[in-house]
C-alpha positions in Angstrom: -56.3 17.4 -3.5 -57.6 16.7 -7.0 -54.7 17.5 -9.3 -51.9 16.5 -7.0 -50.5 13.0 -7.5 -47.8 10.8 -6.1 -45.2 12.7 -8.3 -44.2 16.4 -8.4 -43.1 17.3 -12.0 -44.5 20.6 -13.2 -46.4 23.3 -11.3 -48.4 24.3 -14.4 -50.2 20.9 -14.2 -51.8 22.0 -10.9 -55.0 23.8 -10.2 -54.8 27.1 -8.5 -56.5 25.6 -5.4 -53.7 23.0 -5.2 -51.0 25.7 -5.5 -52.6 27.6 -2.7 -52.7 24.5 -0.6 -49.0 23.9 -1.1 -48.1 27.6 -0.3 -50.2 27.4 2.9 -48.5 24.1 3.9 -45.1 25.7 3.4 -46.1 28.5 5.6 -47.3 26.1 8.2 -44.0 24.3 8.2 -42.3 27.6 8.6 -44.3 28.2 11.7 -43.3 24.9 13.2 -45.9 22.4 11.9 -44.8 18.8 12.2 -45.9 15.5 10.6 -45.6 11.9 12.0 -44.7 9.0 9.8 -46.3 5.6 10.4 -43.0 3.8 9.4 -39.5 4.7 8.2 -39.5 6.2 4.7 -36.5 6.3 2.5 -35.8 9.0 -0.1 -32.9 9.1 -2.6 -31.4 12.3 -4.1 -29.9 11.9 -7.6 -28.4 15.1 -8.9 -26.8 14.6 -12.3 -26.1 18.3 -12.6 -24.2 20.4 -10.1 -26.3 21.9 -7.3 -25.7 23.5 -4.0 -29.0 25.3 -3.0 -31.5 22.8 -4.4 -29.6 19.7 -3.3 -29.0 21.0 0.2 -32.5 22.4 0.5 -34.1 19.1 -0.4 -31.7 17.4 2.1 -32.8 19.8 4.9 -36.5 19.4 4.0 -36.2 15.6 4.1 -34.3 15.6 7.3 -36.8 18.0 9.0 -39.6 15.7 8.0 -37.9 12.7 9.5 -37.1 10.8 6.3 -34.2 8.5 5.9 -32.0 10.2 3.2 -29.9 8.2 0.8 -27.6 10.5 -1.2 -26.4 8.9 -4.5 -23.1 9.8 -5.9 -24.1 10.2 -9.5 -20.5 10.5 -10.7 -20.1 6.8 -9.9 -23.6 5.6 -10.5 -24.5 2.9 -13.0 -25.9 5.5 -15.4 -22.2 6.3 -16.1 -21.9 2.6 -17.1 -24.7 2.8 -19.5 -27.7 2.0 -17.4 -30.9 3.9 -18.3 -32.2 6.5 -15.8 -35.5 4.5 -15.7 -33.6 1.3 -14.7 -31.8 3.2 -12.0 -35.1 4.5 -10.7 -36.5 0.9 -10.6 -33.3 -0.4 -9.0 -33.6 2.1 -6.1 -37.3 1.3 -5.8 -36.4 -2.4 -5.5 -34.0 -1.5 -2.7 -36.8 0.2 -0.7 -36.6 3.8 -1.8 -40.1 5.4 -1.7 -39.3 8.8 -3.1 -36.6 9.8 -5.7 -35.6 13.4 -6.1 -33.9 13.8 -9.5 -32.1 16.6 -11.4 -30.9 15.7 -14.9 -29.7 17.7 -17.9 -32.3 16.2 -20.3 -35.4 18.3 -20.7 -38.4 16.2 -19.8 -36.4 13.3 -18.5 -39.3 12.2 -16.2 -41.9 11.6 -19.0 -41.1 8.0 -19.8 -40.4 7.1 -16.2 -43.7 8.2 -14.8 -45.5 6.4 -17.7 -43.7 3.1 -16.8 -46.2 0.9 -15.0 -43.3 -0.8 -13.2 -42.4 2.5 -11.4 -44.2 3.0 -8.2 -41.7 5.2 -6.4 -42.7 8.8 -6.3 -40.7 11.0 -8.6 -39.8 14.7 -7.8 -38.4 16.9 -10.5 -35.5 18.9 -9.1 -34.8 20.4 -12.5 -34.9 19.1 -16.1 -32.4 20.6 -18.5 -33.8 23.9 -19.8 -37.3 22.7 -19.0 -38.9 23.1 -15.6 -37.8 23.8 -12.0 -41.1 23.4 -10.1 -39.7 23.4 -6.6 -37.9 26.7 -7.3 -41.2 28.1 -8.7 -43.1 27.0 -5.5 -40.6 28.8 -3.2 -40.8 31.9 -5.5 -44.6 31.8 -5.1 -44.3 31.4 -1.4 -41.9 34.4 -1.2 -44.1 36.6 -3.3 -47.3 35.6 -1.4 -45.6 36.5 1.9 -44.8 39.9 0.5 -48.0 40.9 -1.3 -50.7 38.4 -0.2 -51.8 38.0 -3.8 -50.5 37.4 -7.4 -53.3 39.0 -9.3 -52.3 42.2 -11.0 -48.6 42.2 -9.8 -46.1 43.5 -12.4 -43.3 40.9 -12.6 -40.1 41.4 -14.7 -38.1 38.4 -15.5 -34.7 39.6 -16.7 -31.7 37.9 -18.2 -30.8 34.6 -19.8 -34.4 33.5 -20.6 -33.9 30.9 -23.3 -31.6 28.7 -21.1 -33.5 29.2 -17.8 -35.9 26.5 -16.5 -36.7 29.0 -13.7 -37.9 31.5 -16.2 -40.1 29.0 -17.9 -41.6 27.6 -14.7 -42.2 31.0 -13.2 -43.6 32.6 -16.3 -46.2 29.8 -16.8 -47.4 29.7 -13.2 -47.4 33.5 -12.6 -49.4 34.1 -15.7 -51.9 31.5 -14.6 -52.2 33.2 -11.3 -53.0 36.6 -12.8 -49.7 38.5 -12.7 -48.6 40.8 -15.5 -45.3 39.6 -17.0 -42.5 41.6 -18.6 -39.3 40.1 -20.1 -36.0 41.6 -20.8 -32.4 40.6 -21.5 -30.3 39.9 -24.6 -32.7 39.6 -27.6 -30.8 36.5 -28.8 -31.6 34.8 -25.4 -35.3 35.5 -25.8 -37.5 32.6 -26.7 -40.7 33.3 -28.6 -42.7 31.0 -26.3 -42.5 33.7 -23.6 -44.8 35.9 -25.8 -47.6 33.7 -24.6 -47.2 35.0 -21.1 -46.1 38.6 -21.4 -44.2 41.4 -23.2 -40.6 41.8 -24.1 -39.1 45.3 -23.6 -35.9 47.0 -22.5 -35.1 46.8 -18.8 -35.0 50.7 -18.6 -38.5 50.9 -20.0 -40.1 48.6 -17.4 -38.0 49.0 -14.2 -40.3 51.7 -12.7 -43.4 49.6 -13.3 -42.3 46.5 -11.6 -43.4 45.1 -8.2 -40.9 42.2 -8.6 -37.6 42.3 -10.4 -36.6 38.7 -10.9 -33.1 38.4 -12.2 -31.6 35.3 -13.9 -28.1 33.9 -13.9 -26.2 34.0 -17.2 -25.8 30.2 -17.8 -22.4 30.1 -19.5 -22.3 26.3 -19.1 -25.2 26.1 -21.6 -23.7 28.4 -24.2 -21.4 27.4 -27.1 -17.7 28.2 -27.0 -18.0 31.3 -29.2 -20.7 32.8 -27.1 -18.7 32.2 -23.9 -15.6 33.8 -25.5 -17.6 36.8 -26.6 -19.3 37.3 -23.2 -18.2 40.4 -21.3 -19.5 40.6 -17.8 -19.2 44.4 -17.4 -21.0 45.0 -20.7 -23.8 42.6 -19.8 -24.2 44.4 -16.4 -24.4 47.8 -18.1 -27.0 46.7 -20.6 -29.1 44.1 -18.8 -28.1 44.0 -15.1 -29.7 45.6 -12.1 -27.3 48.5 -11.6 -27.5 51.0 -8.8 -29.0 53.6 -11.3 -31.7 51.2 -12.3 -32.4 50.2 -8.7 -33.0 53.8 -7.8 -35.9 53.9 -10.3 -37.6 51.0 -8.7 -40.8 51.4 -6.7 -40.1 51.7 -3.0 -42.4 48.7 -2.4 -40.8 46.6 -5.1 -38.6 43.5 -4.3 -35.6 41.9 -5.9 -35.5 38.2 -6.5 -32.9 35.8 -8.0 -32.9 31.9 -8.1 -29.1 32.0 -7.4 -26.3 31.3 -7.6 -25.8 35.1 -8.0 -23.0 36.5 -10.1 -22.4 39.8 -8.3 -21.5 42.6 -10.7 -23.1 40.7 -13.6 -26.8 40.4 -13.3 -27.0 42.5 -10.1 -24.7 45.1 -8.4 -23.1 43.4 -5.4 -24.4 46.0 -3.0 -28.0 45.1 -3.9 -27.8 41.4 -3.1 -28.5 42.0 0.6 -30.2 45.3 0.3 -33.5 46.1 2.1 -35.5 45.3 -1.1 -33.7 42.1 -1.8 -35.5 38.8 -1.0 -32.7 36.5 -2.4 -31.7 34.9 0.8 -35.4 34.8 1.9 -36.1 32.7 -1.2 -33.4 30.2 -0.1 -34.9 30.0 3.4 -38.4 29.5 2.0 -37.0 26.8 -0.3 -36.7 24.4 2.6 -40.3 24.9 3.7 -41.7 24.7 0.2 -39.9 21.4 -0.4 -41.2 20.1 2.9 -44.7 20.9 1.6 -44.0 19.0 -1.7 -42.7 15.9 0.1 -45.3 16.0 2.8 -48.1 16.0 0.2 -46.5 13.0 -1.5 -46.3 11.2 1.9 -49.9 12.0 2.6 -51.0 10.7 -0.8 -49.0 7.5 -0.2 -50.8 7.0 3.2 -47.5 7.2 5.0 -48.6 9.7 7.6 -50.2 9.0 11.0 -52.9 11.7 10.3 -54.0 13.5 7.2 -52.5 16.9 6.6 -54.6 20.0 7.2 -53.8 22.7 4.6 -55.5 25.5 6.6 
């Protein structure tokens, strides 16, 4: 696959054909497809930011593929002693780790690492600050494709804490590339001008009845300053920018609700809607395992670690 390499960093770097291959491979794994390794392969998970879904999802994906998983306790890692992330990567590589899945608070943390000629371990970006979240975007694409069979012409609303969300940036870039019509909403002070390259900002009430997909974002209080946190009122946010029952009643019957989670019930979405018939929130989590299996399997294939080449059909 032409644009896919031994690393997985940013979905927007990939050609549409490559994206379609990964989605199809995720679907194959969901139906029971298996791969065979030619030798034991070791993968390390380094999560320097808190994570439940992504961390566990990668662990499950790695385990299902038959990889030997090494979970690193980043709270006691040598990075805390002053070692650079690049040297940590090379240390683990020297110990026999072939793939390193990393989440770090620094946006673009992977750039210098993948340009280092002494790094030959494959690097998977599990989230970089407020930058990208490519594996989340892939599972979102898989979920949307299962529902609609296409991306072209779909009306997608991305609602909430846009400026602090790596999911919003990743999804906006790739869905625009795939031909979706994008709408953005949420607090104006959390709207970044870069989103105007991909779609239109409007009030939630003005767009809700147009949307095929309502994608809600968590309010990331941990990325706000103390004054903003102190001024935040959950009930006021829900009333102005959340998916309330009244707004949900204006949705198309065929529309779906998505959220990268964790979900703040009663803030960005009414609690009763989280597991409603139109919600795909837990389906996204389920698909996350298979999407991440596809990511890792593609890397294994590129590194010639599989007994037979992967078929993407």
